[in-house]
C-alpha positions, -999 to 999 in steps of 0.1 A, spaced: 60 106 168 46 71 165 66 40 159 49 13 138 60 -23 131 53 -29 95 58 -57 70 65 -59 33 60 -91 12 80 -95 -20 95 -118 -46 126 -96 -46 156 -99 -24 169 -64 -14 189 -47 13 179 -11 6 145 3 -2 148 21 -36 117 42 -44 127 42 -81 120 4 -81 84 10 -70 55 -2 -93 33 25 -108 -5 29 -107 -10 17 -71 -37 28 -47 -18 57 -32 6 63 -60 41 50 -68 58 41 -35 70 14 -11 39 -4 3 38 -21 37 12 -32 61 8 -36 99 -7 -71 93 20 -97 90 -3 -123 74 -13 -98 47 24 -92 38 29 -130 37 0 -133 13 14 -104 -8 47 -122 -11 31 -154 -22 9 -135 -47 40 -118 -62 57 -152 -68 25 -165 -84 20 -134 -106 56 -125 -115 77 -156 -107 110 -156 -89 130 -182 -70 117 -171 -35 92 -151 -16 104 -128 12 88 -113 43 104 -81 55 99 -65 88 106 -28 95 99 -2 121 86 31 109 89 63 130 71 94 118 84 129 124 66 162 126 82 172 93 64 144 75 32 151 56 11 121 65 -24 113 52 -43 88 72 -76 73 59 -92 58 90 -119 41 69 -134 38 34 -145 72 22 -151 91 -10 -118 109 -5 -100 75 -3 -118 62 -34 -109 94 -53 -72 91 -44 -72 55 -56 -89 64 -89 -65 94 -95 -34 74 -88 -44 43 -107 -56 63 -138 -29 90 -140 1 70 -125 30 85 -106 22 102 -74 -8 124 -76 -5 140 -41 20 157 -19 21 133 11 53 116 23 32 87 37 -3 75 32 -20 51 55 -54 35 48 -75 6 35 -63 -16 6 -82 -19 -26 -74 -56 -28 -88 -85 -48 -119 -86 -26 -128 -49 -32 -112 -40 -65 -142 -51 -87 -163 -24 -69 -135 1 -73 -131 -7 -110 -169 -3 -115 -166 31 -99 -136 41 -120 -156 30 -152 -186 51 -141 -210 23 -134 -212 32 -97 -213 67 -81 -188 72 -53 -216 68 -28 -228 35 -44 -192 22 -44 -187 30 -7 -220 14 2 -209 -18 -16 -175 -17 0 -188 -14 36 -195 -51 36 -158 -59 32 -133 -58 60 -104 -40 43 -68 -47 52 -44 -18 57 -14 -4 40 12 22 48 28 36 17 61 56 16 65 81 -12 95 103 -4 131 101 8 120 120 39 96 92 48 123 66 40 144 82 67 119 69 92 122 33 80 144 9 99 151 -26 87 145 -53 114 146 -86 96 140 -106 64 127 -141 62 126 -163 31 91 -179 28 91 -216 19 
């Protein structure tokens, strides 16, 4: 069992993580998205305010402890399998896998143009991965099930000025 310190940036104030409130068509499917990089979560919170409004941005800190019962997929780097999972989840929506937790690179603003070109058929998977290798991707840990939520412990919430 591994314990991770993870962060979530949001424009929403909440006390309980509710998977039903998750946005659809995300990299690893509908879920609660976090990162091990505090600055990345801070940036996500600011982006949420810019894109969707709200009175405040918030930075949440949690610990996450996995258990042997959890089905966890870990993408250690950019790969065709990673690219295919993003494509499937973004096109079909919902959760198109059976993992409780998925850990891996983010298809963010820096990389998404290449991912979009792949999804549109302009790049093969190999060409897209070749283009993406020039970017240093951030990471994300997404939680998709109640079992995975049971490993999440709230530590703190800070309002971002």
